[in-house]
C-alpha positions in Angstrom: -0.1 0.1 0.0 1.3 3.3 -0.7 2.9 5.6 2.4 2.4 9.1 3.2 5.2 10.4 1.4 4.0 8.0 -1.8 0.8 10.2 -1.3 2.6 13.4 -0.9 4.8 12.6 -4.5 2.0 11.8 -6.6 -0.1 14.9 -5.1 3.0 17.1 -6.1 3.8 15.5 -9.5 0.0 15.3 -10.6 -0.6 19.0 -9.4 2.4 20.0 -12.3 0.9 17.9 -14.7 -2.4 19.7 -14.5 -0.6 23.2 -14.6 1.7 22.3 -17.4 0.9 23.3 -20.8 2.0 20.1 -22.9 1.3 17.6 -20.5 -1.9 14.8 -19.9 -3.1 14.1 -16.4 -5.5 11.4 -16.9 -6.1 8.2 -19.1 -9.1 6.3 -19.3 -7.8 3.0 -20.8 -10.4 0.5 -22.5 -8.3 -2.8 -22.1 -11.2 -4.7 -24.0 -14.6 -4.7 -25.5 -15.4 -7.9 -24.3 -17.9 -8.2 -21.7 -20.1 -11.0 -20.4 -23.2 -8.4 -19.5 -25.9 -7.5 -21.8 -26.1 -3.9 -20.5 -29.2 -1.8 -21.8 -27.3 1.4 -21.7 -23.7 0.3 -23.3 -23.4 -1.6 -26.6 -19.9 -2.7 -26.3 -21.1 -6.2 -25.4 -22.7 -6.5 -29.3 -19.5 -5.3 -30.8 -16.8 -7.6 -29.1 -13.0 -7.2 -29.3 -11.1 -10.1 -30.7 -8.6 -10.9 -27.9 -5.5 -11.3 -30.9 -6.7 -8.0 -31.8 -6.0 -6.3 -28.3 -2.8 -5.0 -27.2 -0.7 -8.1 -25.4 0.9 -7.2 -21.8 4.0 -6.0 -23.3 2.6 -3.3 -25.3 0.6 -2.4 -23.0 3.3 -2.0 -20.2 5.3 0.3 -23.0 2.1 2.4 -23.5 1.7 3.1 -19.7 5.7 3.9 -20.0 5.0 6.4 -22.3 2.4 7.7 -20.6 3.7 8.2 -17.5 7.2 9.9 -19.2 4.4 12.8 -20.8 2.9 13.5 -17.4 -0.2 11.1 -17.0 -0.4 10.2 -13.5 -4.2 8.7 -13.4 -5.5 5.8 -14.9 -8.6 4.3 -15.0 -9.0 1.0 -16.3 -12.3 0.1 -18.1 -13.9 -2.1 -20.7 -15.9 -4.0 -21.8 -15.3 -5.8 -18.4 -11.7 -5.6 -17.6 -11.8 -8.5 -15.2 -12.0 -10.6 -18.3 -8.4 -10.1 -19.1 -6.2 -12.6 -16.8 -3.6 -10.1 -16.9 -5.2 -7.8 -15.5 -3.2 -7.7 -12.6 0.1 -7.4 -14.2 -1.0 -4.2 -15.7 -2.2 -2.6 -12.7 1.0 -3.2 -10.9 2.9 -1.7 -13.8 1.0 1.7 -13.6 1.2 1.2 -9.9 5.0 1.3 -9.8 5.5 3.7 -12.1 3.8 5.9 -9.1 0.0 6.3 -11.5 -2.8 6.5 -9.5 -5.1 3.4 -10.3 -8.6 2.6 -10.6 -11.2 0.5 -11.8 -14.9 -0.3 -12.9 -16.3 -3.5 -13.2 -19.7 -5.2 -13.7 -18.6 -7.6 -10.3 -19.6 -10.8 -11.8 -16.2 -12.6 -12.1 -15.3 -11.3 -9.4 -13.6 -13.5 -6.2 -12.3 -12.4 -2.9 -9.1 -13.9 -3.9 -8.6 -11.9 -6.8 -10.1 -8.2 -5.1 -6.8 -9.4 -3.0 -4.6 -9.8 -6.0 -5.6 -6.6 -7.1 -5.0 -4.6 -3.9 -1.9 -6.2 -3.7 -1.1 -5.3 -7.1 -1.2 -1.7 -6.0 -4.8 -0.8 -7.4 -6.0 2.3 -5.5 -9.8 2.6 -6.4 -12.3 -0.3 -7.4 -15.7 0.4 -8.2 -18.3 -1.7 -8.9 -21.2 -0.9 -10.9 -24.9 -0.8 -9.1 -28.2 -0.1 -10.7 -30.5 -0.3 -8.6 -31.6 -1.7 -4.7 -34.2 -3.8 -6.1 -32.4 -7.5 -7.4 -34.5 -7.8 -10.4 -34.1 -4.6 -11.7 -30.6 -4.5 -11.9 -30.4 -7.7 -13.1 -32.8 -6.9 -15.6 -30.7 -3.8 -16.5 -27.2 -5.7 -16.9 -28.6 -9.0 -18.3 -27.0 -11.5 -15.9 -29.8 -13.2 -13.6 -28.3 -13.2 -9.9 -26.0 -10.3 -10.5 -27.2 -8.0 -7.9 -26.5 -10.3 -5.0 -22.7 -11.0 -6.5 -22.4 -7.2 -6.4 -23.5 -7.0 -2.8 -21.1 -10.1 -1.3 -18.1 -8.2 -3.3 -18.6 -5.1 -2.2 -18.6 -6.6 1.3 -15.4 -7.8 0.6 -14.4 -4.9 -0.4 -15.0 -3.6 2.7 -13.2 -5.4 4.4 -10.2 -6.7 2.5 -9.7 -3.4 0.4 -10.5 -0.4 2.3 -7.6 0.7 3.9 -5.2 4.0 4.2 -5.8 6.2 1.1 -7.9 3.2 -0.9 -11.6 3.6 -2.1 -13.8 1.5 -3.5 -17.7 0.5 -3.6 -20.3 1.3 -6.0 -20.5 3.2 -9.4 -24.2 4.2 -9.9 -25.5 5.7 -13.8 -28.0 7.9 -13.0 -31.0 7.1 -15.4 -34.7 7.4 -15.8 -35.2 3.9 -13.9 -33.1 4.6 -10.9 -33.4 8.6 -10.2 -36.2 8.3 -7.6 -33.8 6.0 -5.4 -30.3 7.5 -5.9 -30.4 8.7 -2.3 -31.3 5.2 -1.1 -28.4 4.1 -3.0 -26.2 6.7 -1.4 -27.6 5.9 1.9 -27.0 1.9 1.4 -23.5 2.2 0.0 -23.2 3.9 3.5 -24.6 1.6 6.0 -22.7 -0.9 4.0 -19.5 1.0 4.7 -18.1 1.6 1.4 -18.0 4.8 -1.4 -20.5 5.4 -4.0 -19.6 7.2 -7.3 -22.2 8.6 -9.5 -22.5 10.1 -13.2 -25.7 10.6 -15.7 -26.0 8.5 -18.6 -25.4 9.7 -21.9 -27.2 8.6 -25.0 -24.2 9.2 -27.4 -23.0 5.7 -26.8 -26.0 4.2 -27.8 -27.8 6.5 -29.7 -31.2 5.8 -27.4 -32.8 8.8 -25.4 -35.4 6.8 -22.9 -32.6 5.9 -20.1 -31.9 10.1 -20.3 -32.4 11.2 -16.6 -34.4 14.5 -16.0 -31.8 15.8 -13.4 -32.9 19.5 -11.7 -31.3 21.8 -9.5 -33.2 20.2 -6.5 -32.2 16.7 -6.7 -28.2 17.9 -7.0 -28.9 19.9 -3.6 -29.9 16.9 -1.9 -27.3 15.1 -3.0 -24.2 17.7 -1.9 -26.7 17.6 1.4 -26.5 13.5 1.7 -22.8 14.3 0.4 -22.0 16.0 3.6 -24.2 14.2 6.1 -22.9 10.9 4.8 -19.1 11.4 3.6 -19.0 8.7 1.4 -20.1 10.4 -1.9 -16.8 10.5 -3.8 -18.3 13.4 -6.0 -16.9 17.2 -5.7 -19.4 20.0 -5.2 -18.4 21.0 -9.2 -19.2 18.1 -10.5 -22.4 17.7 -9.0 -23.6 21.2 -9.8 -22.3 20.6 -13.4 -25.0 17.9 -13.7 -27.8 20.6 -13.8 -26.0 22.2 -17.1 -25.2 18.8 -18.5 -29.2 18.1 -17.7 -30.1 21.2 -19.2 -28.1 20.8 -22.6 -26.7 23.9 -21.7 -22.8 24.2 -22.5 -20.8 23.9 -19.8 -17.1 24.5 -19.1 -14.6 24.0 -21.5 -13.8 20.4 -22.5 -10.2 19.4 -22.2 -10.3 16.1 -24.0 -7.4 15.4 -26.0 -5.4 18.2 -23.9 -5.5 17.0 -19.9 -7.4 13.9 -20.5 -8.4 11.0 -23.3 -8.8 7.2 -23.7 -7.2 4.3 -25.1 -9.1 1.8 -26.8 -8.3 -2.1 -26.6 -6.0 -1.6 -30.0 -4.2 0.8 -28.7 -5.8 3.7 -30.8 -6.0 7.1 -29.0 -9.6 9.0 -28.9 -9.8 12.5 -27.6 -13.3 10.6 -25.8 -14.1 8.0 -25.5 -16.9 8.6 -27.9 -14.7 10.1 -30.4 -13.1 9.0 -33.3 -9.0 7.7 -33.3 -6.1 10.0 -33.6 -3.4 8.1 -33.6 -1.7 5.1 -32.2 0.1 4.9 -28.7 3.0 3.3 -29.8 3.3 4.1 -33.4 2.7 7.9 -32.7 3.3 10.8 -30.8 1.3 11.0 -27.6 -0.3 14.6 -29.1 -1.4 13.3 -32.3 -4.8 13.2 -29.8 -4.6 16.8 -29.5 -4.5 17.4 -33.6 -6.4 19.9 -35.0 -8.5 17.4 -36.7 -9.3 15.7 -33.2 -9.8 19.0 -31.5 -12.7 20.1 -33.9 -14.5 17.2 -32.6 -14.6 18.0 -29.4 -15.4 21.7 -30.2 -18.4 20.5 -32.0 -19.5 18.0 -29.5 -22.8 18.6 -27.8 -21.0 17.8 -24.6 -21.3 15.4 -21.6 -21.2 15.0 -17.9 -19.2 11.6 -17.4 -17.4 11.7 -14.0 -14.2 11.1 -16.6 -14.2 14.4 -17.8 -16.3 16.8 -15.2 -14.1 15.3 -12.2 -10.8 15.3 -14.1 -11.9 19.2 -14.7 -12.0 20.1 -10.8 -8.5 19.0 -10.8 -7.2 22.0 -13.5 -8.6 24.3 -10.8 -7.6 26.0 -7.6 -10.6 25.5 -6.2 -11.1 22.0 -7.4 -7.9 20.7 -6.0 -8.9 22.3 -2.6 -12.2 20.3 -2.7 -10.2 17.4 -3.7 -7.7 17.8 -1.0 -10.6 18.1 1.8 -12.3 14.7 0.3 -8.6 13.0 0.4 -8.3 13.9 4.3 -11.9 12.9 4.6 -11.0 9.4 3.4 -7.9 9.1 5.4 -10.4 9.6 8.2 -13.2 7.9 7.5 -11.3 4.5 6.5 -9.2 4.9 9.9 -12.2 4.9 11.9 -13.8 2.1 9.9 -10.8 -0.3 10.3 -11.1 0.7 14.0 -14.3 -0.7 14.1 -13.3 -3.8 12.3 -10.7 -4.8 14.2 -12.9 -4.0 17.2 -15.5 -6.3 16.1 -13.2 -8.8 15.4 -11.3 -8.8 19.0 -14.9 -9.2 20.4 -15.7 -12.1 18.4 
């Protein structure tokens, strides 16, 4: 696990990357398009990648080295379903050894307690499991896997007991949709009662072209979420990100998007994209990294009508003084909350 000096070094290095003009800060790396779920809000499972065409471990490590050399200090591994890859621990371990902050989002179906421990030992800093509803039938139908809800709850308990320590954060990722908007406050409280964290982000129809899941977010909901976050302390969304939900839902232009400049994505084949929903703009291993910020790629960013993924909004928060202060407060809160939780677990074990 990272020590306090490790965390300080990371914070200083990430701050330098955020402020420097030609350095990236954050990367979303889709390791595979293969997935064992059939989520209604995601099309990847309809067009899975061929494992023989995906970047292999050696190339991924070389790509991580290149990213780190150009200032990237945080990487989120996703898919498809990232746990399908058998070399996931080696990938996470290499990024962590470079000093990069590592995170992952999974549907939780393939997690075992032993694999969670291996990912923890590899250096994973943040692990989130998707949870769409507290009603098992709703979640399972939404994800296309019978019995998945029960697996998610079990895996979340493993996270709480085995993963949550020091600086680490774990818990559930909840995508706001028209199906679960009326229970999001209950999901936040449920995660807190379970002893884990939660991240929320709104569904965006750019991936699927299906607007039926768009959530009618309003200012009242946002104020309720901020109040709930201050009360429960387990919602890992900044004030700026939460308040930006209203701008996103109204269709208004939000703050400048830094896709391609400060953050971008990489697909399973190694191609770079300013955003996961935009065309590729160069290959990580064959081209210079700033090909993703070419004039042609940037035209796509300028023409985009906008989204409010956590990939965008929370990364933007790190580019301002106020946002950095918010992140610092959140980090200190995580350390205090995790310490308290470990004491509770130790006390319960002693009594047993």
